[in-house]
N, C-alpha and C positions, 0 to 999 in steps of 0.2 A: 819291364824285363828287357834285357839287352838283346838286340837282334844278332843272330849268328850266321856266318856264311856256311852254307851247306857244303861247298867244296872243301873248306878247311876242316869241317867236321869229318867229311869222308876221308880226307888224307890222313887225319889223325887216327881214324878207325882202322885204316890200312896199317899204319905203324903199330897200333896196339894189338893187331892180330898176330904178330910174331911173338914167339915165346921159346923157352928152353925146349919144351916138348915139340914145338912146331917152328924150327928155325928157318925152314924154307917153305914157301907157299907159291902155288901157281895162280895164274890169272883166273882160271875157271873156279878153283877152290875158293878164292877170295870173293869172287862174284857171288857164289852161292851163300857163303857165310855172312856176307854183308848185305845181301839183297840188292846189289847194284848190277847194272849191265856190264858185260865183259868189256865193252869198248870204254866205258867210264873207268873201270878198274885199270885197264891198260894205260889210259891217259894219266891217271893218278900215279901209277907206278913209274911211268916214263918221266913225269915231272919230278917225282921224288928221287929217281935215279940221277937225273941231270944235276941235282944239288948234292948228291952223295949220301942221301938218307937210306936208300936201298941200293942193292946191286943185283944184277941178273947173273945167275950161274949159267955159263954158255953150254955146259954139258947137260944140265937138267931142264933148262929154260924156266926155272923157278927163281923166285926172288928171296933175298935175305936182307937183314938190316945192314946198312953200310956204316962206314966209320963216322960219318957226320952225325948219325943218330947217337952213337956212343959219346962223341965229343960234346954234343949238346946235353946229353944226360948227365955227364960228369960235372956239368956246371949247375945242376939242379940245387936249389936252395940258396945259392949265392952267398953273400956276406952274412945273411941271417943264420945259416947253419954254422958258419965259422964262429960267430959271436956267441951262439948258444953253447958250443962246445967248451968255450972258455969259462962259462959260468959254473 
């Protein structure tokens, strides 16, 4: 079985926490739902924000998905999806 990096899993869990029903999430809420410390969640969000995957709403102090998350998501499937559509 392949070894996985806990920090990568945690960062992906943060990204997967956002949804249509829950477009903005605060540090405390994420900390409780993921079972991680608030400082860990804050560091993960800061790292994701520095790369554009999340952004902080200055009015609510909560986070939402950033444009980079949508950019990467739009490339999902790559050439495989394109070739399957032609079949």
